Residue frames relative to the residue before (quaternion, step in Angstrom):
aa qw qx qy qz dx dy dz
M 1.0000 0.0000 0.0000 0.0000 0.00 0.00 0.00
K 0.6385 0.5381 -0.3263 0.4431 3.51 0.92 -0.86
E 0.6870 0.5127 -0.2856 0.4285 3.43 0.70 -1.14
A 0.6441 0.5201 -0.3169 0.4628 3.66 1.00 -1.02
V 0.7088 0.4674 -0.2919 0.4404 3.51 0.76 -1.02
K 0.6201 0.5464 -0.3445 0.4451 3.62 1.04 -0.73
N 0.6351 0.5222 -0.3104 0.4772 3.51 0.95 -0.86
E 0.6393 0.4912 -0.3204 0.4974 3.71 0.88 -0.76
L 0.6903 0.5056 -0.2910 0.4279 3.59 0.80 -0.85
V 0.5994 0.5669 -0.2893 0.4854 3.46 1.20 -0.83
K 0.6441 0.5511 -0.2858 0.4469 3.45 0.99 -1.05
K 0.7119 0.4468 -0.2402 0.4857 3.56 1.13 -0.76
G 0.5705 -0.6399 0.3405 0.3862 3.51 1.32 0.17
I 0.4333 0.6818 -0.4699 0.3558 3.59 1.26 0.35
E 0.3977 -0.6997 0.5396 0.2471 3.58 -0.91 0.95
I 0.1248 -0.8008 0.5856 -0.0154 3.59 -0.89 1.03
V 0.0611 -0.7586 0.6478 0.0345 3.51 -1.02 0.92
D 0.0679 -0.8520 0.5186 -0.0245 3.51 -0.17 1.38
V 0.0197 -0.8004 0.5988 0.0214 3.56 -0.48 1.13
G 0.5342 0.6540 -0.4114 0.3430 3.71 1.03 0.25
D 0.6927 -0.4552 0.3954 0.3958 3.56 -1.29 -0.02
D 0.3432 -0.7598 0.4973 0.2399 3.57 -0.94 0.49
G 0.7310 0.2073 -0.1905 0.6216 3.52 1.41 0.32
N 0.6017 -0.5610 0.4208 0.3824 3.49 -1.36 0.09
N 0.0419 -0.7907 0.6098 -0.0350 3.62 -0.44 1.21
P 0.3233 -0.7809 0.5002 0.1883 3.61 -0.38 1.25
E 0.6114 0.5736 -0.2923 0.4601 3.67 1.31 -0.22
D 0.5499 0.6139 -0.3942 0.4067 3.64 1.28 -0.40
D 0.2803 -0.7036 0.6360 0.1479 3.35 -1.51 0.35
Y 0.4716 -0.7124 0.4601 0.2416 3.59 -0.63 1.29
V 0.5649 0.6319 -0.3572 0.3924 3.47 1.04 -0.75
D 0.6595 0.5279 -0.2883 0.4508 3.58 0.92 -1.06
Y 0.7098 0.4485 -0.2715 0.4704 3.59 0.90 -1.06
A 0.6331 0.5526 -0.3486 0.4151 3.57 0.95 -0.61
K 0.6397 0.5171 -0.2682 0.5015 3.50 1.17 -0.94
A 0.6411 0.5371 -0.3050 0.4554 3.53 0.95 -0.84
A 0.6652 0.5093 -0.2710 0.4739 3.54 1.03 -1.04
I 0.6612 0.5174 -0.2915 0.4584 3.52 0.88 -0.95
K 0.6326 0.5390 -0.2791 0.4811 3.59 1.16 -0.83
A 0.7027 0.4940 -0.2899 0.4220 3.51 0.99 -0.85
V 0.6127 0.5369 -0.3129 0.4882 3.51 1.37 -0.48
G 0.1181 -0.8553 0.5045 0.0099 3.53 -0.16 1.37
D 0.7500 0.3431 -0.2154 0.5229 3.63 0.93 -0.66
Q 0.5452 -0.6280 0.4637 0.3056 3.54 -1.07 0.84
N 0.6164 0.5587 -0.3114 0.4592 3.60 1.13 -0.44
D 0.5610 0.5823 -0.3793 0.4498 3.65 1.24 -0.42
R 0.2838 -0.7132 0.6199 0.1629 3.46 -1.33 0.60
L 0.2334 -0.7770 0.5764 0.0973 3.39 -1.16 0.82
I 0.0804 -0.7696 0.6323 0.0377 3.64 -0.87 0.94
L 0.0642 -0.7807 0.6216 -0.0013 3.49 -0.85 1.08
F 0.1952 -0.8114 0.5439 0.0879 3.39 -0.96 1.07
C 0.0417 0.7973 -0.5932 0.1032 3.61 -0.67 0.92
R 0.6241 -0.5416 0.3839 0.4121 3.56 -1.16 0.57
N 0.8439 0.1875 -0.0773 0.4966 3.53 0.77 -0.91
G 0.4470 -0.7578 0.3213 0.3504 3.37 1.56 -0.25
F 0.6126 0.6265 -0.3431 0.3385 3.47 1.15 -0.59
G 0.6449 0.5466 -0.3371 0.4144 3.52 0.99 -0.73
M 0.6542 0.4998 -0.2764 0.4958 3.54 1.05 -0.81
S 0.6125 0.5149 -0.3313 0.5000 3.63 1.01 -0.68
I 0.6780 0.5025 -0.3081 0.4392 3.60 0.83 -0.76
V 0.6326 0.5036 -0.3041 0.5037 3.53 0.99 -0.82
A 0.6588 0.5245 -0.3054 0.4445 3.52 0.70 -0.99
N 0.7488 0.4384 -0.2379 0.4366 3.51 0.64 -1.05
R 0.6214 0.5046 -0.4010 0.4454 3.56 1.14 0.17
V 0.5614 0.5330 -0.3868 0.5011 3.62 1.29 0.07
R 0.5349 -0.6038 0.5286 0.2644 3.43 -1.07 1.18
G 0.8278 0.2198 -0.2246 0.4648 3.57 -1.14 0.98
V 0.6566 0.4799 -0.3696 0.4494 3.67 1.13 -0.21
R 0.0425 -0.7895 0.6116 0.0280 3.56 -0.96 0.78
C 0.0482 -0.8510 0.5226 -0.0200 3.50 0.14 1.37
G 0.2108 -0.7656 0.5980 0.1086 3.48 -1.01 0.96
F 0.4218 -0.7049 0.5059 0.2630 3.67 -1.11 0.35
G 0.3330 -0.8318 0.4300 0.1107 3.42 -0.42 1.33
F 0.1664 0.8221 -0.5167 0.1719 3.58 0.31 1.24
D 0.8033 0.1031 0.0236 0.5861 3.65 1.10 -0.75
V 0.5351 -0.6535 0.4198 0.3323 3.56 -0.89 0.69
E 0.6637 0.5209 -0.3209 0.4303 3.55 0.91 -0.70
A 0.6431 0.5104 -0.3044 0.4829 3.41 1.13 -0.91
V 0.6026 0.5137 -0.3881 0.4716 3.70 1.00 -0.50
R 0.6148 0.5526 -0.3204 0.4626 3.54 0.96 -1.01
K 0.7239 0.4073 -0.2893 0.4758 3.63 0.62 -0.86
G 0.5954 0.5598 -0.3529 0.4556 3.57 1.14 -0.45
R 0.6873 0.4225 -0.3157 0.4994 3.62 1.07 -0.61
V 0.6954 0.4984 -0.2931 0.4268 3.50 0.83 -0.94
D 0.7960 0.3718 -0.1414 0.4563 3.60 0.87 -1.05
D 0.7980 0.2600 -0.0818 0.5374 3.53 1.04 -0.91
D 0.3959 -0.7475 0.4750 0.2425 3.67 1.19 0.13
I 0.2135 0.7805 -0.5816 0.0836 3.66 0.90 0.57
N 0.2311 -0.7850 0.5720 0.0566 3.50 -1.11 0.84
A 0.7008 0.2307 -0.2140 0.6402 3.50 1.38 0.13
L 0.1378 -0.7621 0.6310 0.0454 3.53 -1.32 0.78
A 0.2119 -0.7606 0.6063 0.0947 3.51 -0.78 1.17
I 0.2279 -0.7849 0.5741 0.0482 3.66 -0.75 1.25
P 0.2244 -0.7494 0.6024 0.1584 3.67 -0.61 1.12
S 0.1430 -0.8701 0.4529 0.1318 3.69 0.41 1.08
D 0.5574 0.5732 -0.4042 0.4443 3.68 1.21 -0.15
Y 0.8000 0.3814 -0.1475 0.4390 3.58 1.11 -0.66
V 0.7367 0.3599 -0.2303 0.5242 3.58 1.21 0.01
S 0.4616 -0.6777 0.4725 0.3230 3.61 -0.96 0.58
R 0.6373 -0.5182 0.4011 0.4056 3.60 -1.19 0.34
E 0.6053 0.5215 -0.3743 0.4707 3.65 0.97 -0.67
K 0.6695 0.5040 -0.3167 0.4443 3.61 0.79 -0.94
V 0.6280 0.5764 -0.2785 0.4426 3.48 1.05 -0.98
M 0.7194 0.4199 -0.2613 0.4876 3.51 0.93 -0.92
S 0.5588 0.5309 -0.4010 0.4950 3.68 1.13 -0.36
M 0.7205 0.4508 -0.3100 0.4262 3.65 0.76 -0.88
I 0.6060 0.5321 -0.3474 0.4785 3.55 1.19 -0.58
E 0.5991 0.5251 -0.3906 0.4613 3.66 0.88 -0.76
V 0.7003 0.4608 -0.3062 0.4512 3.58 0.68 -0.97
F 0.6351 0.5264 -0.3303 0.4588 3.67 1.01 -0.88
L 0.7308 0.4281 -0.2661 0.4602 3.68 0.83 -0.77
H 0.7734 0.4025 -0.1941 0.4496 3.62 1.00 -0.58
E 0.6339 0.5206 -0.3680 0.4378 3.65 1.04 -0.72
E 0.2296 -0.7631 0.5812 0.1648 3.70 -1.10 0.54
F 0.6183 -0.5125 0.4598 0.3789 3.51 -1.39 0.53
S 0.4927 -0.7098 0.4391 0.2461 3.46 -0.99 0.84
N 0.2708 -0.7980 0.4849 0.2338 3.55 1.20 -0.54
Q 0.3001 0.7332 -0.5425 0.2794 3.57 1.11 0.48
E 0.6407 -0.5835 0.3626 0.3429 3.54 -1.03 0.82
K 0.6712 0.4870 -0.3194 0.4586 3.68 0.81 -0.99
Y 0.7082 0.4601 -0.3121 0.4351 3.58 0.83 -0.78
Q 0.6495 0.4969 -0.3288 0.4724 3.50 1.02 -0.72
R 0.6007 0.5418 -0.3531 0.4700 3.63 1.13 -0.65
R 0.6152 0.5373 -0.3238 0.4774 3.70 0.98 -0.75
L 0.7006 0.4743 -0.2894 0.4478 3.64 0.81 -0.99
D 0.6472 0.5477 -0.3033 0.4350 3.47 1.17 -0.72
K 0.6015 0.5447 -0.3135 0.4931 3.43 1.32 -0.70
I 0.6391 0.5206 -0.3231 0.4650 3.60 1.06 -0.69
D 0.6892 0.4856 -0.2807 0.4588 3.60 0.98 -0.84
N 0.6949 0.4694 -0.2355 0.4912 3.50 1.25 -0.61
């Protein structure tokens, strides 16, 4: 899934930094890949997409890092609300449970929707950071 999505994004001119494996290695640890991906994202305006078989492990690791707000990619509208209301800057994709077409739709929303900056949503984010 990751390789196919990466290829589609590159064709669209989106810059990709891939720190993951290029195949399914049963001996790897998602924690290592999540940490490497988070470390590779240097700018707060960058977006982080994490692929995982069920998505939960990557989401757990990402959300332990200060400044990362990782949403769970299961539905396009949920991702839209995550960007607009919660300013998610990371997206965990459960690749065993969603189609490539759905993943591409979620990523399009994730990359192009902007945070609403409404006072109530910003207040909530400030509480998280404090």
